[in-house]
Structures are given as structure tokens and as C-alpha cells.
C-alpha positions as CSV (number, residue, x, y, z in Angstrom):
1,M,51.8,-105.3,25.3
2,C,48.4,-105.6,23.7
3,V,47.0,-102.9,26.0
4,R,49.8,-100.5,25.2
5,T,49.4,-101.1,21.5
6,L,45.7,-100.3,21.7
7,V,46.3,-97.2,23.7
8,G,48.9,-96.0,21.3
9,S,46.7,-96.7,18.3
10,E,43.8,-94.9,20.0
11,T,46.0,-91.9,20.8
12,G,47.2,-91.8,17.2
13,E,43.7,-91.9,15.9
14,T,42.7,-89.1,18.3
15,M,45.7,-86.9,17.2
16,S,44.9,-87.5,13.5
17,T,41.2,-86.6,14.1
18,L,42.3,-83.4,15.9
19,S,44.6,-82.5,13.0
20,D,41.9,-83.1,10.5
21,S,39.4,-80.9,12.4
22,K,42.0,-78.2,12.7
23,Q,42.6,-78.4,8.9
24,T,38.9,-78.2,8.3
25,S,38.4,-75.2,10.6
26,G,41.3,-73.5,9.0
27,K,39.8,-74.0,5.5
28,L,36.5,-72.7,6.8
29,S,38.1,-69.6,8.3
30,R,40.0,-69.0,5.1
31,A,36.9,-69.4,3.1
32,K,35.0,-67.1,5.4
33,E,37.8,-64.4,5.2
34,K,37.8,-64.7,1.4
35,Y,34.0,-64.3,1.3
36,M,34.1,-61.3,3.6
37,R,36.9,-59.8,1.5
38,L,34.9,-60.3,-1.6
39,H,31.8,-58.8,0.0
40,E,33.7,-55.7,1.2
41,E,35.1,-55.3,-2.3
42,K,31.6,-55.5,-3.8
43,L,30.3,-52.9,-1.3
44,E,33.2,-50.6,-2.1
45,K,32.5,-50.9,-5.9
46,Q,28.8,-50.1,-5.3
47,K,29.8,-47.1,-3.2
48,L,32.2,-45.9,-5.9
49,L,29.5,-46.4,-8.6
50,R,27.0,-44.5,-6.6
51,R,29.4,-41.7,-6.0
52,R,30.1,-41.4,-9.7
53,E,26.4,-41.2,-10.4
54,Q,26.0,-38.5,-7.9
55,E,28.9,-36.5,-9.4
56,K,27.3,-36.9,-12.9
57,N,23.9,-35.8,-11.8
58,A,25.2,-33.0,-9.6
59,L,21.9,-33.2,-7.7
60,Y,20.9,-36.4,-6.0
61,L,17.3,-35.9,-4.9
62,P,16.9,-38.6,-2.2
63,D,20.0,-37.5,-0.3
64,L,19.0,-33.9,-0.7
65,A,15.6,-34.6,0.6
66,D,17.0,-36.4,3.6
67,D,19.4,-33.6,4.3
68,V,16.7,-31.0,4.0
69,L,14.3,-32.9,6.2
70,T,17.0,-33.4,8.9
71,A,18.0,-29.8,8.8
72,S,14.4,-28.5,8.9
73,T,13.5,-30.8,11.8
74,A,16.5,-29.6,13.8
75,H,15.7,-25.9,13.1
76,Y,12.0,-26.5,14.0
77,S,13.0,-28.2,17.2
78,Q,15.3,-25.3,18.1
79,L,12.5,-22.8,17.3
80,L,10.0,-24.6,19.5
81,K,12.5,-24.7,22.4
82,K,13.1,-20.9,22.1
83,L,9.4,-20.2,21.9
84,T,8.8,-22.4,24.9
85,K,11.3,-20.4,26.9
86,Y,9.7,-17.1,25.9
87,Y,6.3,-18.5,26.7
88,E,7.4,-19.5,30.2
89,V,8.8,-16.0,30.8
90,V,5.5,-14.5,29.6
91,R,3.4,-16.8,31.7
92,R,5.1,-15.5,34.8
93,S,4.3,-11.9,33.9
94,K,1.5,-9.9,35.4
95,T,0.1,-9.1,32.0
96,Y,-0.4,-12.8,31.2
97,K,-2.1,-13.4,34.5
98,I,-4.5,-10.4,33.9
99,F,-5.4,-11.6,30.4
100,F,-5.7,-15.3,31.0
101,H,-6.7,-15.6,34.7
102,T,-9.4,-12.9,34.8
103,T,-12.6,-12.4,32.9
104,Q,-12.2,-8.7,32.1
105,P,-10.0,-9.3,29.0
106,T,-12.5,-11.8,27.7
107,H,-15.3,-9.3,27.9
108,I,-13.1,-6.7,26.2
109,I,-12.3,-9.0,23.3
110,M,-15.9,-9.8,22.8
111,I,-17.0,-6.1,22.9
112,V,-14.3,-5.2,20.4
113,A,-15.3,-8.0,18.1
114,V,-19.0,-7.0,18.2
115,L,-18.1,-3.3,17.5
116,F,-15.7,-4.2,14.7
117,V,-18.2,-6.4,12.9
118,A,-21.0,-3.8,13.4
119,S,-18.7,-1.1,11.9
120,V,-18.1,-3.3,8.9
121,L,-21.7,-4.2,8.4
122,V,-23.2,-0.8,8.9
123,P,-23.0,1.3,5.7
124,T,-21.6,4.8,5.6
125,K,-21.7,7.4,2.9
126,E,-18.0,7.3,2.2
127,R,-17.9,3.5,2.0
128,A,-21.0,3.5,-0.2
129,Q,-19.3,5.9,-2.6
130,V,-16.0,4.2,-2.7
131,S,-17.2,0.6,-2.8
132,G,-18.0,-0.8,-6.3
133,H,-17.9,-4.0,-8.1
134,S,-14.1,-4.4,-8.2
135,Y,-13.4,-8.1,-7.7
136,S,-9.8,-9.1,-7.3
137,T,-8.4,-12.6,-7.7
138,A,-6.3,-12.3,-4.5
139,A,-9.4,-11.5,-2.4
140,S,-11.4,-14.3,-4.0
141,F,-8.5,-16.7,-3.4
142,I,-8.3,-15.7,0.3
143,Y,-12.1,-15.9,0.7
144,L,-12.4,-19.4,-0.8
145,T,-9.3,-20.6,1.1
146,S,-10.6,-19.4,4.5
147,F,-14.0,-20.9,3.8
148,V,-12.7,-24.3,2.6
149,I,-10.2,-24.6,5.5
150,H,-13.0,-23.7,7.9
151,F,-15.4,-26.2,6.6
152,G,-12.7,-28.9,6.3
153,A,-11.6,-28.4,9.9
154,Q,-15.2,-28.7,11.1
155,I,-15.7,-32.0,9.2
156,W,-12.4,-33.4,10.3
157,M,-12.7,-32.4,14.0
158,T,-16.3,-33.4,14.4
159,F,-16.7,-36.6,12.3
160,V,-13.1,-38.0,11.8
161,S,-10.7,-37.0,14.5
162,G,-13.1,-36.9,17.4
163,L,-14.9,-40.2,16.8
164,S,-11.8,-42.1,15.7
165,L,-9.8,-41.1,18.7
166,Y,-12.7,-41.7,21.1
167,F,-13.0,-45.3,20.0
168,A,-9.2,-45.9,19.7
169,L,-7.6,-44.2,22.8
170,P,-8.2,-44.6,26.5
171,R,-10.6,-42.0,27.8
172,H,-7.9,-40.0,29.7
173,A,-5.6,-40.0,26.7
174,F,-8.5,-38.8,24.5
175,G,-9.2,-36.1,27.1
176,E,-5.6,-34.9,27.0
177,V,-5.8,-34.7,23.2
178,Q,-9.0,-32.7,23.3
179,R,-7.5,-30.3,25.8
180,V,-4.8,-29.4,23.3
181,L,-7.1,-29.3,20.2
182,F,-10.2,-27.5,21.5
183,P,-8.6,-24.0,22.1
184,R,-6.8,-24.1,18.8
185,Y,-9.8,-25.5,16.9
186,F,-12.2,-22.7,18.0
187,T,-9.5,-20.0,17.7
188,I,-8.7,-20.9,14.1
189,N,-12.3,-21.3,13.2
190,A,-13.2,-17.9,14.6
191,C,-10.4,-16.2,12.6
192,L,-11.4,-18.1,9.4
193,S,-15.1,-17.1,9.9
194,L,-14.2,-13.5,10.4
195,T,-12.0,-13.5,7.2
196,T,-14.7,-15.0,5.1
197,L,-17.3,-12.5,6.5
198,L,-15.1,-9.5,5.9
199,I,-14.3,-10.3,2.3
200,F,-17.9,-11.3,1.5
201,V,-19.2,-8.0,3.0
202,K,-16.5,-6.0,1.1
203,H,-17.8,-7.3,-2.2
204,H,-21.5,-7.1,-1.0
205,P,-22.0,-3.8,0.7
206,A,-25.1,-3.3,2.8
207,Y,-26.9,-1.1,0.3
208,M,-26.8,-4.0,-2.2
209,W,-28.2,-6.6,0.2
210,D,-31.3,-8.6,-0.7
211,V,-32.9,-11.4,1.4
212,E,-30.5,-14.0,0.2
213,I,-27.3,-12.0,0.9
214,A,-28.7,-10.9,4.2
215,I,-29.2,-14.5,5.3
216,Q,-25.6,-15.3,4.3
217,V,-24.2,-12.4,6.2
218,G,-26.3,-13.4,9.2
219,A,-25.1,-17.0,9.0
220,M,-21.4,-16.1,8.7
221,S,-21.7,-13.5,11.6
222,G,-23.5,-16.1,13.7
223,A,-20.7,-18.7,13.0
224,F,-18.0,-16.1,14.0
225,F,-19.7,-15.0,17.2
226,L,-20.6,-18.5,18.3
227,E,-17.1,-19.8,17.8
228,L,-15.7,-16.8,19.6
229,L,-18.1,-17.2,22.5
230,I,-17.2,-20.9,22.8
231,R,-13.5,-20.1,22.7
232,L,-13.7,-17.3,25.3
233,Y,-16.4,-18.5,27.7
234,L,-16.9,-22.2,27.4
235,T,-13.5,-23.7,26.5
236,P,-11.6,-22.5,29.7
237,P,-14.1,-24.0,32.2
238,L,-14.4,-27.2,30.1
239,L,-10.6,-27.7,30.2
240,Q,-10.6,-27.1,34.0
241,L,-13.4,-29.6,34.5
242,I,-11.4,-32.2,32.4
243,V,-8.4,-31.7,34.7
244,Q,-10.4,-32.0,37.9
245,K,-12.3,-35.0,36.7
246,N,-9.2,-36.8,35.4
247,N,-7.4,-36.2,38.7
248,L,-10.2,-37.8,40.7
249,E,-10.4,-40.7,38.3
250,R,-6.7,-41.4,38.4
251,A,-6.8,-41.4,42.2
252,A,-9.6,-44.0,42.0
253,G,-7.8,-46.1,39.3
254,V,-10.4,-45.6,36.5
255,G,-10.4,-43.8,33.2
256,N,-8.5,-46.2,31.0
257,E,-11.5,-47.7,29.3
258,I,-11.9,-47.2,25.5
259,G,-15.1,-45.9,23.9
260,G,-17.2,-45.5,27.1
261,H,-17.4,-44.1,30.6
262,N,-17.0,-46.2,33.7
263,A,-17.0,-44.3,37.0
264,G,-16.2,-47.4,39.0
265,P,-16.0,-46.6,42.8
266,L,-16.7,-42.9,42.1
267,K,-20.3,-43.6,41.0
268,N,-21.4,-42.9,44.6
269,C,-19.2,-39.9,45.2
270,P,-21.3,-36.7,45.3
271,H,-18.3,-34.4,44.5
272,Y,-17.3,-36.4,41.5
273,L,-20.9,-36.7,40.2
274,K,-21.2,-32.9,40.5
275,I,-18.0,-32.3,38.5
276,H,-19.1,-34.9,35.9
277,Q,-22.5,-33.4,35.5
278,A,-21.0,-29.9,35.0
279,F,-18.5,-31.3,32.5
280,R,-21.3,-33.1,30.5
281,R,-23.4,-29.9,30.6
282,V,-20.6,-27.7,29.2
283,H,-19.5,-30.3,26.7
284,V,-23.0,-30.7,25.3
285,T,-23.3,-27.0,25.0
286,V,-20.0,-26.8,23.1
287,A,-21.0,-29.7,20.8
288,M,-24.4,-28.0,20.0
289,G,-22.7,-24.7,19.3
290,N,-20.2,-26.5,17.0
291,M,-23.0,-28.2,15.1
292,L,-24.9,-24.9,14.7
293,T,-21.8,-23.2,13.3
294,M,-21.4,-26.2,10.9
295,A,-25.0,-25.6,9.8
296,F,-24.2,-22.0,9.1
297,T,-21.1,-23.1,7.1
298,V,-23.2,-25.6,5.1
299,L,-25.7,-22.9,4.3
300,H,-23.0,-20.7,2.9
301,L,-21.6,-23.7,1.0
302,Y,-24.9,-24.1,-0.7
303,Y,-24.9,-20.4,-1.6
304,I,-21.5,-20.7,-3.1
305,A,-22.5,-23.8,-5.1
306,S,-25.5,-22.0,-6.5
307,K,-23.3,-19.2,-7.7
308,L,-20.6,-21.3,-9.3
309,C,-20.2,-20.7,-13.0
310,V,-17.3,-23.0,-13.8
311,L,-19.5,-26.2,-14.0
């Protein structure tokens, strides 16, 4: 009897404990539901207030900026895809192979550039009679813009982008970046140099030249021809050497070091050493040409600073 009574009492206590826990969990769930309902109502009120503010202002700039950014990004992506398709079609054409896989078009472009600049620099009677001291604001704006962009690109590429990426990226990643930047860099710089030269010569005809102006024309012409020579004759072999060197290094498991060069097992390979020496030779030539064009640009910057009358 005592045992049965104890068992019964324990069973009753267990049932009461279970009922209490159920009641507690029920209270907690109801409190949680109530809190969630209040939170949702608060969010709905905030959305309603925001919508009313938007309707009052009729132009909500953050949302408009997000929409414009999203739309412009989507359109830009579609444009790039279309241009990529057209570029792939052009790459398979015979004209592209003639222009970019043979040296004759390079010589033609260089000859045309030399003849064009010579025709601009050499004075003629008609040009001497027509030319005067007419200075337009638009021409001055284009002249200063092209020169400033040119000089800024040289400073950024030489002292900021190149050094920063060299000491921050693995060597192969840095090489891939340079493969993309080098052709664009020298193409843009050559176009900007030519623009600066043409506008400067237009406002300073040859019959008005003194020693100072002749030096400036020579410096700008030298910068243009150097950048064009580097783009046409040195950049393509440099890119090919980068590809060949990187392929050999990947096969040997090297090229991921940062801020230095470690040939690893390739240091005794004659073929790799030959490619590496050719790469270093072309790269040093390109770097020296770039520094020389920068010196020409700084010389013209000093000339512009000496002629400023706004300070």
C-alpha cells in the first residue's frame, strides 16, 4: 500500500509538472506571437509613413539613384555583351588578321602619323595667311583637358597603379593586369599627345616660333611618336613574352610570389632564361620610353606654368 501510494503521488506530481510546463510554453508562445504581431504592425506603419513621405516629395533621391544605377548597370552589361559578340566576329575576319597579325599595317600607321604631323608643322602660304591670333575657349579647354589627362595618366600608371599592384598582387595576376592596361595606356596617351600638339601648333604657327616654342613643339612631337612607337612595335611582343613566360612558370608551379621574382626550378632552363631575358629587355625599353615621354610632359607643364596669368 505504501509503495502504491508513493507511486501514485509521484505520478501526480509528474502530471502537474507537465501541465505547468505546458502552460508556461503556451504563455511564451502567446507572448512571442504578440511581440511578432506588434513588430509587424510597427514595420507596416513605418512603410506607410515612408510611402507618404515619398508621395509628398514626389522625388525620392535614394530610391531614384538605386534605380538609375541598376538600370545603367544592366544596359552597360548588355552593351558589353553585344560589343563582345561583334568583336568575336571581327576577330575571325581576314581584315582583322591582316591588321593585327602582320607588321605591314603597323608601318602604314606610323608612316601616316609622321606625314600628318609633318604636314601640320610645315607652314604653307595659305595657312600662314589664314592663321591669326584667334583663341577660342573651346580649343583652350580641349587643349588643357587633353594635357591634364595625359599627365595624370602617366603619374597614376607609373607611380601609383604599377607600384601598388606589384607589391600587392601575385606576380602572374599583376602580369595579367598589365596585359590589359599596357595597350590602352599607350593608345590613349598617344591620342592625347597628338591632340595637345595639334591645338598648340594651331595657335602657334611655324612662322611665329622662337626657341622656346620650338622646344615645346619638339617635346610634344617626341612624346607622341615615342608613345606611338611603343604601342605599335614594343607592346605586342611584350604581351607575347608575358604569355609565354607565364605558361612556363605555371607548368613549373612558380609565379605566385608577391613583390619579387623567383624562377624556382626554371633557373637552370635555357629556354626559360632566354624568354625571361627578352622580356626584361623589352620591358626596360618600354619603361625608359615611358619615363622619357613623362619628361617631355613635365617640360610642357613647366611652360604652361610660366605662362599662367590667373595667379
